[in-house]
Backbone bond lengths (Angstrom), bond angles and torsions (degrees), N, CA, C in turn:
res aa  C-N    CA-C-N  psi(-1)  N-CA   C-N-CA  omega(-1)  CA-C   N-CA-C  phi
1 M - - - 1.465 - - 1.531 111.36 -
2 T 1.364 114.35 -43.99 1.467 119.11 179.53 1.518 110.73 -63.67
3 E 1.365 115.57 -41.61 1.462 119.43 -179.49 1.528 110.71 -62.92
4 A 1.341 117.32 -37.77 1.462 121.05 179.69 1.525 110.94 -64.46
5 M 1.347 116.89 -39.36 1.458 120.50 179.04 1.525 110.84 -66.90
6 V 1.323 116.28 -39.72 1.469 119.86 178.89 1.523 110.27 -63.30
7 V 1.326 116.30 -44.52 1.471 120.59 -179.70 1.526 110.61 -63.21
8 S 1.364 116.08 -43.24 1.467 119.23 -179.29 1.531 111.09 -64.73
9 N 1.323 117.10 -38.28 1.468 119.97 177.73 1.522 111.65 -64.69
10 I 1.330 114.78 -40.86 1.469 119.09 178.21 1.524 110.27 -62.41
11 V 1.339 115.94 -43.87 1.470 120.40 179.52 1.529 110.61 -62.72
12 L 1.343 117.12 -43.17 1.464 120.90 179.79 1.526 111.43 -62.92
13 W 1.336 116.54 -43.56 1.465 119.66 178.05 1.525 111.29 -64.12
14 A 1.312 115.84 -37.37 1.472 119.52 177.61 1.518 110.70 -62.84
15 I 1.354 116.17 -41.28 1.468 120.33 178.68 1.523 110.55 -64.92
16 V 1.347 115.93 -42.60 1.466 120.03 179.04 1.523 111.37 -60.36
17 I 1.324 116.29 -43.88 1.477 120.75 -179.91 1.523 110.50 -63.84
18 V 1.331 116.75 -43.15 1.466 120.81 179.12 1.525 110.47 -62.19
19 L 1.351 117.28 -44.79 1.460 121.09 178.75 1.529 111.32 -62.32
20 A 1.330 116.81 -39.59 1.463 120.35 178.77 1.524 110.80 -63.32
21 L 1.323 116.09 -41.44 1.470 120.03 177.88 1.522 111.29 -64.97
22 V 1.342 116.59 -38.36 1.462 120.45 178.06 1.526 111.05 -64.41
23 V 1.355 116.85 -43.31 1.457 121.34 178.94 1.524 110.99 -62.42
24 L 1.314 117.26 -42.60 1.473 120.92 177.88 1.520 111.24 -62.56
25 A 1.326 115.87 -41.06 1.466 120.06 179.28 1.530 110.80 -64.72
26 L 1.333 116.36 -42.03 1.462 120.25 178.62 1.525 111.12 -66.15
27 A 1.338 116.75 -40.14 1.458 120.50 178.51 1.529 110.91 -62.17
28 R 1.309 115.89 -38.68 1.464 120.34 178.51 1.528 110.71 -64.81
29 Q 1.334 116.34 -42.17 1.457 120.11 179.76 1.529 111.30 -66.09
30 V 1.337 116.31 -38.08 1.460 119.86 177.25 1.526 110.13 -62.84
31 G 1.328 116.02 -41.41 1.457 119.82 177.86 1.520 112.54 -62.05
32 I 1.329 116.05 -41.30 1.468 120.40 178.43 1.521 110.72 -64.11
33 L 1.341 116.56 -43.52 1.460 120.38 179.05 1.522 111.16 -63.81
34 H 1.332 116.20 -38.66 1.466 120.50 179.31 1.523 110.71 -61.89
35 E 1.315 117.41 -38.83 1.459 121.12 179.88 1.516 111.32 -68.90
36 R 1.336 115.84 -31.43 1.466 119.41 -176.28 1.518 113.15 -83.36
37 V 1.340 117.54 -20.44 1.450 120.63 -177.30 1.527 109.24 -80.61
38 A 1.320 116.30 126.02 1.461 120.54 179.47 1.515 110.19 -74.24
39 P 1.323 118.46 153.07 1.454 121.15 179.61 1.514 111.32 -66.30
40 A 1.343 115.21 150.71 1.457 119.51 179.49 1.512 109.21 -79.51
41 G 1.311 117.49 113.58 1.444 121.07 -178.15 1.510 111.68 -112.77
42 A 1.322 116.00 162.33 1.451 120.58 177.64 1.520 109.46 -62.46
43 L 1.317 115.95 139.16 1.460 121.07 179.95 1.514 108.85 -77.96
44 Q 1.322 116.32 108.13 1.456 120.75 -174.08 1.522 111.29 -93.02
45 P 1.322 118.13 125.50 1.471 120.73 177.23 1.515 110.74 -73.38
46 T 1.316 115.47 158.94 1.460 120.25 -179.45 1.521 111.88 -88.45
47 S 1.334 117.26 -16.22 1.459 120.44 -179.22 1.523 110.49 -89.92
48 G 1.335 115.16 169.98 1.454 119.83 178.31 1.507 112.62 85.50
49 P 1.341 116.95 -174.96 1.472 120.84 -179.02 1.522 111.22 -62.02
50 K 1.312 115.14 146.77 1.467 121.03 -176.96 1.527 111.20 -92.47
51 V 1.307 114.84 154.22 1.457 120.60 176.11 1.528 109.26 -61.00
52 G 1.318 115.88 133.25 1.463 121.07 -178.42 1.510 113.15 99.58
53 E 1.338 116.92 -15.72 1.459 119.89 179.09 1.531 110.68 -80.12
54 L 1.320 115.97 150.84 1.459 121.32 178.45 1.518 109.30 -76.29
55 T 1.315 116.93 129.00 1.461 121.35 -179.34 1.521 110.81 -85.00
56 E 1.317 114.56 153.30 1.467 120.36 178.46 1.519 109.94 -81.01
57 A 1.315 116.65 135.46 1.462 120.98 178.11 1.519 109.90 -79.63
58 L 1.332 116.23 123.68 1.458 121.50 178.49 1.529 109.06 -118.19
59 S 1.323 116.41 126.70 1.459 121.70 177.43 1.527 108.09 -96.51
60 I 1.324 116.34 120.06 1.462 121.83 -173.96 1.531 108.84 -133.86
61 T 1.312 116.32 144.74 1.462 121.12 172.47 1.521 108.19 -94.05
62 D 1.330 117.20 125.97 1.460 119.36 -175.97 1.533 110.99 -80.30
63 I 1.331 116.69 -179.57 1.464 121.26 -172.88 1.522 112.57 -69.59
64 H 1.330 117.10 -10.16 1.458 121.15 178.30 1.533 111.45 -104.78
65 G 1.344 116.52 7.36 1.455 120.87 177.41 1.514 115.01 86.21
66 R 1.330 117.45 11.25 1.462 120.90 -179.46 1.528 109.89 -93.58
67 D 1.320 116.26 141.93 1.468 121.15 178.19 1.526 109.64 -80.62
68 V 1.333 115.56 131.02 1.461 121.20 -178.22 1.528 108.91 -131.90
69 T 1.319 116.29 135.32 1.459 121.24 174.60 1.525 108.32 -111.02
70 I 1.325 115.40 123.85 1.468 121.29 -179.26 1.522 108.25 -119.26
71 G 1.330 115.60 125.90 1.461 120.53 -178.84 1.513 111.66 95.92
72 G 1.322 115.43 165.84 1.446 120.66 -177.27 1.524 111.21 74.52
73 P 1.329 118.10 172.01 1.468 121.45 179.22 1.523 111.22 -59.77
74 S 1.330 115.96 138.79 1.458 121.45 -178.66 1.520 110.75 -84.89
75 E 1.328 116.44 134.33 1.460 120.63 -179.64 1.526 112.34 -72.49
76 N 1.343 116.84 -26.96 1.461 119.59 -177.85 1.529 113.11 -102.03
77 G 1.342 116.65 7.07 1.458 120.50 177.25 1.513 115.18 73.55
78 M 1.331 117.07 17.88 1.457 121.43 -178.83 1.526 111.06 -100.63
79 N 1.328 115.18 148.37 1.452 120.57 170.94 1.531 108.47 -79.38
80 T 1.314 116.83 158.26 1.467 120.81 -177.99 1.518 110.48 -126.08
81 L 1.330 115.14 125.25 1.462 121.47 174.24 1.520 107.95 -104.71
82 V 1.319 116.42 115.89 1.463 121.99 179.03 1.522 108.26 -104.00
83 M 1.324 115.94 119.70 1.459 120.45 178.33 1.517 109.35 -109.45
84 F 1.329 115.27 118.02 1.460 121.35 179.09 1.531 108.48 -88.65
85 L 1.327 115.57 128.34 1.458 120.49 -179.49 1.519 110.12 -144.33
86 S 1.329 115.20 -178.42 1.462 120.93 -179.50 1.516 109.26 -154.98
87 P 1.331 117.87 145.84 1.467 120.65 177.19 1.527 113.12 -61.84
88 T 1.326 117.11 -19.82 1.470 120.88 -179.18 1.526 112.69 -95.53
89 C 1.327 117.41 7.62 1.470 121.99 -177.65 1.530 109.66 -105.84
90 P 1.347 118.51 107.69 1.478 120.78 -178.74 1.519 113.34 -61.34
91 V 1.332 117.26 -39.63 1.466 120.52 -179.05 1.527 110.07 -65.48
92 C 1.332 115.99 -36.54 1.468 119.81 178.72 1.520 110.86 -60.25
93 K 1.313 115.91 -41.63 1.463 120.65 -178.35 1.521 111.36 -63.77
94 S 1.331 116.58 -38.89 1.467 119.97 -179.28 1.522 112.11 -76.91
95 L 1.348 116.88 -23.19 1.463 120.21 -175.59 1.526 112.76 -93.53
96 A 1.330 117.51 -19.00 1.469 120.14 -178.69 1.527 112.37 -57.15
97 P 1.337 120.09 -45.14 1.474 119.23 176.98 1.525 112.75 -61.08
98 T 1.327 116.71 -32.48 1.462 120.74 178.02 1.521 110.31 -66.49
99 A 1.327 116.06 -40.90 1.465 119.96 177.84 1.522 110.72 -63.01
100 K 1.329 117.19 -39.62 1.469 120.83 177.86 1.523 110.93 -65.12
101 S 1.322 116.24 -40.77 1.463 120.57 179.03 1.526 110.72 -63.15
102 L 1.324 116.56 -42.42 1.467 120.86 178.35 1.520 110.80 -64.40
103 A 1.332 115.94 -39.96 1.466 120.18 179.50 1.530 111.13 -64.24
104 R 1.320 116.93 -37.08 1.471 119.85 177.65 1.521 110.63 -66.83
105 T 1.336 116.02 -40.36 1.463 120.12 179.71 1.524 111.16 -64.32
106 E 1.336 116.42 -37.53 1.464 121.82 -176.33 1.535 111.57 -103.99
107 R 1.327 117.31 24.68 1.464 121.06 -171.35 1.522 114.06 -61.72
108 N 1.324 117.71 -21.25 1.465 119.75 -178.92 1.526 112.97 -76.66
109 R 1.320 116.42 -12.66 1.459 117.66 -178.58 1.527 113.52 -141.18
110 L 1.337 117.47 3.30 1.460 120.05 -172.90 1.524 111.87 -135.90
111 E 1.333 115.26 134.67 1.456 121.94 172.48 1.527 108.95 -112.22
112 L 1.323 116.53 139.39 1.456 121.86 -178.06 1.521 110.17 -106.82
113 V 1.337 114.88 131.97 1.460 121.44 176.99 1.524 108.17 -129.18
114 F 1.330 116.84 132.17 1.457 121.22 174.19 1.525 108.64 -97.37
115 A 1.325 115.53 144.50 1.461 119.69 -176.65 1.521 110.75 -141.13
116 S 1.322 114.83 146.61 1.453 121.35 175.91 1.529 107.08 -154.34
117 D 1.347 116.98 -168.08 1.458 119.71 175.97 1.523 109.01 -142.75
118 G 1.303 116.33 -176.36 1.456 120.61 -177.20 1.519 111.04 104.03
119 D 1.338 115.70 172.86 1.461 120.66 -175.95 1.533 113.04 -117.03
120 K 1.344 117.05 9.36 1.461 121.05 179.86 1.529 109.40 -89.21
121 L 1.332 114.56 76.13 1.461 120.63 -174.23 1.527 111.78 -59.00
122 E 1.323 117.46 -45.14 1.464 120.43 -177.14 1.532 111.46 -63.34
123 Q 1.332 116.64 -34.93 1.465 120.18 178.38 1.523 110.66 -63.52
124 H 1.335 116.45 -42.80 1.460 120.48 -179.47 1.530 111.22 -71.68
125 Q 1.315 116.97 -34.53 1.467 119.55 176.98 1.529 110.52 -65.02
126 A 1.340 116.69 -41.16 1.466 120.49 177.62 1.521 110.68 -66.82
127 Y 1.339 115.84 -37.38 1.468 121.79 178.84 1.523 110.63 -64.00
128 A 1.330 115.64 -44.69 1.465 120.65 179.06 1.523 111.03 -64.21
129 K 1.326 116.78 -39.10 1.462 120.58 178.51 1.521 111.04 -66.80
130 D 1.327 115.97 -41.09 1.464 120.93 -179.15 1.528 111.57 -63.03
131 L 1.354 116.93 -37.19 1.465 121.28 -178.24 1.527 112.62 -95.25
132 D 1.335 116.40 4.73 1.458 121.77 179.63 1.535 111.03 58.57
133 L 1.330 115.07 51.36 1.462 121.04 -179.69 1.522 111.96 -106.15
134 E 1.319 117.02 6.70 1.463 120.16 -169.63 1.530 113.84 -65.91
135 K 1.321 118.64 -22.31 1.469 120.02 179.10 1.527 112.18 -80.36
136 Y 1.327 115.88 -10.99 1.469 120.57 179.80 1.527 110.26 -103.62
137 P 1.324 117.82 147.03 1.467 119.29 173.87 1.531 110.33 -59.68
138 Y 1.319 116.63 136.66 1.468 122.87 179.48 1.530 105.92 -135.51
139 V 1.322 115.74 109.21 1.464 119.75 -173.98 1.522 111.12 -110.40
140 L 1.333 114.29 150.30 1.465 121.76 172.22 1.520 107.01 -113.50
141 S 1.328 116.43 111.19 1.460 119.69 -176.36 1.521 110.45 -153.89
142 E 1.302 115.09 110.84 1.462 119.51 175.99 1.528 110.42 -66.97
143 K 1.335 115.78 -35.41 1.461 120.49 -179.09 1.522 111.39 -63.72
144 L 1.342 116.82 -38.32 1.466 120.63 179.93 1.529 110.50 -63.43
145 G 1.318 116.62 -45.96 1.463 120.14 178.93 1.516 112.11 -64.19
146 M 1.315 116.13 -39.10 1.472 120.00 179.64 1.520 111.13 -68.64
147 S 1.328 117.29 -33.81 1.469 119.74 -177.71 1.526 111.80 -65.38
148 F 1.337 116.43 -28.74 1.462 120.44 177.23 1.531 111.99 -104.26
149 E 1.342 115.11 5.51 1.468 122.63 178.53 1.531 111.31 52.28
150 V 1.328 114.82 53.30 1.462 121.45 177.64 1.521 108.62 -77.73
151 S 1.326 116.08 117.62 1.464 120.49 -177.95 1.521 112.65 -114.31
152 K 1.344 117.07 -23.32 1.459 121.28 179.87 1.513 109.74 -134.46
153 L 1.320 115.81 154.52 1.466 121.60 -178.33 1.529 109.89 -123.13
154 P 1.342 115.79 154.54 1.467 129.13 -5.16 1.530 111.43 -75.72
155 F 1.314 115.69 143.91 1.460 122.97 -177.10 1.518 107.81 -129.00
156 A 1.315 117.29 141.62 1.464 120.58 -179.07 1.520 110.95 -131.10
157 V 1.304 114.52 147.25 1.468 122.53 179.40 1.524 108.08 -130.91
158 L 1.320 116.42 132.79 1.465 120.82 177.23 1.527 108.84 -112.86
159 I 1.326 115.16 119.41 1.463 121.69 -179.14 1.518 108.76 -110.80
160 G 1.320 116.74 127.46 1.454 121.46 -179.04 1.521 112.15 -71.69
161 A 1.321 115.48 165.61 1.462 120.55 -179.96 1.525 111.81 -61.69
162 D 1.332 116.18 -26.15 1.469 120.12 179.17 1.520 112.36 -84.41
163 G 1.336 116.88 0.89 1.454 120.37 177.56 1.514 114.89 92.53
164 T 1.333 117.47 -2.29 1.461 119.48 -179.06 1.525 110.49 -85.94
165 L 1.312 115.30 150.27 1.458 120.85 177.59 1.524 108.82 -74.50
166 Q 1.326 116.49 117.71 1.461 121.72 -178.18 1.529 112.07 -87.62
167 S 1.317 116.22 -40.59 1.468 120.59 178.48 1.520 108.53 -170.40
168 K 1.325 115.55 165.12 1.457 120.78 179.22 1.515 108.12 -160.89
169 G 1.318 117.24 162.98 1.447 118.45 175.87 1.510 114.29 161.16
170 L 1.307 114.61 167.68 1.458 122.51 174.20 1.522 108.40 -73.36
171 V 1.316 117.07 127.44 1.466 120.97 -175.55 1.525 109.87 -123.11
172 N 1.326 116.51 127.37 1.458 121.17 179.16 1.522 112.87 -121.20
173 T 1.330 117.52 -11.15 1.461 121.56 -176.74 1.525 110.17 -140.30
174 R 1.328 115.48 168.97 1.464 120.17 175.78 1.526 110.22 -61.34
175 E 1.347 116.31 -37.30 1.457 120.21 -179.85 1.530 110.58 -60.98
176 H 1.333 116.41 -37.75 1.464 119.84 177.86 1.527 110.89 -63.31
177 L 1.341 115.89 -44.66 1.465 119.28 178.85 1.525 111.22 -63.92
178 E 1.321 115.98 -43.99 1.465 119.75 -179.42 1.519 111.68 -64.38
179 S 1.342 116.65 -28.26 1.464 119.31 -179.92 1.522 111.31 -65.58
180 L 1.336 117.48 -26.77 1.459 120.34 176.67 1.524 110.46 -66.93
181 I 1.338 115.72 -42.20 1.466 120.05 176.76 1.524 110.02 -65.82
182 E 1.317 116.13 -41.02 1.463 120.71 178.53 1.519 110.53 -61.15
183 A 1.335 115.72 -38.10 1.464 119.95 178.19 1.522 111.09 -61.89
184 M 1.318 115.84 -40.63 1.460 120.21 179.10 1.524 111.08 -65.36
185 D 1.334 116.41 -40.11 1.465 120.58 -176.57 1.525 112.81 -73.98
186 T 1.329 116.63 -36.27 1.462 120.48 -174.68 1.518 113.93 -96.86
187 G 1.337 116.00 -18.80 1.460 119.16 -176.15 1.514 112.93 81.37
188 I 1.345 117.03 4.89 1.466 121.42 176.47 1.513 107.01 -97.18
189 A 1.315 117.54 109.82 1.454 121.19 -167.24 1.515 114.49 -75.59
190 T 1.343 117.16 -32.74 1.459 118.99 -173.44 1.518 111.24 -133.33
191 L 1.317 114.73 162.69 1.455 120.98 174.91 1.520 110.10 -62.18
192 Q 1.335 115.80 -37.27 1.454 119.78 179.17 1.531 111.18 -62.46
193 D 1.329 115.98 -40.34 1.463 119.86 177.68 1.524 110.99 -63.18
194 Y 1.347 115.32 -39.80 1.464 119.94 -179.69 1.528 110.62 -63.38
195 V 1.336 116.14 -47.93 1.463 120.62 179.60 1.527 110.61 -60.77
196 G 1.339 116.31 -41.05 1.457 119.76 178.78 1.517 112.12 -63.26
197 L 1.337 116.66 -39.85 1.460 120.87 178.88 1.522 111.15 -65.45
198 V 1.331 115.89 -43.47 1.468 120.14 178.51 1.520 110.43 -61.94
199 Q 1.328 117.34 -41.18 1.456 121.35 -179.71 1.521 110.66 -65.00
200 Q 1.338 116.90 -39.69 1.464 120.61 178.27 1.524 110.80 -63.16
201 E 1.337 116.25 -43.47 1.460 119.99 179.30 1.528 110.85 -64.26
202 H 1.331 116.45 -38.51 1.465 120.47 178.91 1.526 110.92 -65.40
203 D 1.344 116.10 -45.07 1.462 120.25 179.70 1.528 110.94 -62.68
204 H 1.343 115.70 -39.74 1.465 120.01 179.62 1.526 110.66 -64.71
205 S 1.353 116.10 -40.52 1.454 120.76 178.72 1.529 111.00 -63.99
206 V 1.329 116.09 -41.47 1.468 120.42 179.77 1.532 110.86 -63.81
207 K 1.328 117.01 -41.15 1.468 121.13 179.16 1.522 111.58 -64.39
208 E 1.356 116.13 -40.30 1.466 119.55 179.28 1.511 111.02 -64.79
209 K 1.323 117.16 -40.21 1.463 119.67 178.94 1.526 111.60 -67.78
210 A 1.332 115.16 -35.09 1.474 119.93 -179.44 1.523 111.11 -68.74
211 S 1.348 115.10 -34.82 1.467 119.44 -179.77 1.525 110.50 -83.86
């Protein structure tokens, strides 16, 4: 009986050790995959103004009667994040609180502006009230959307304090919005640019090892 218990304990410990080794191996593979996966960035269109170009300053009155200037050099030295949305866009409704949260986090250097188009002022005012956007500028301007060639929503544009376009793109998640800020900080405007840079560094590393 004693011998059977000793054997069973040995077998159980062997199983535990094997499982621990399997978990470590899986954790290592997850880490490798994490390093290889590129960050989720905003999908940047190829049309419209290019990153680095000076944006045109547009003076617009928002839905609450406040004067707002979008584009061009900023008088207060702040960057401007313009989020294009619509009352008929479900993703926009779910992402608006995320944009507000990001604006609060970056409040020392970033101003948030919501933008849409159309002539149904009361609909947009009710929409802004429903999403608690009333403290932020909310403009209706077809010209603004056309100037950045916004074709799909939600779409975001980041304008630097100097008036240059820092980044832009279709945004569906918080990661997409954060990628615009990351673009400003790193100088890498698009996800495609990031992947290309990583590939260049990898190729260079492979060549050095080969030589």
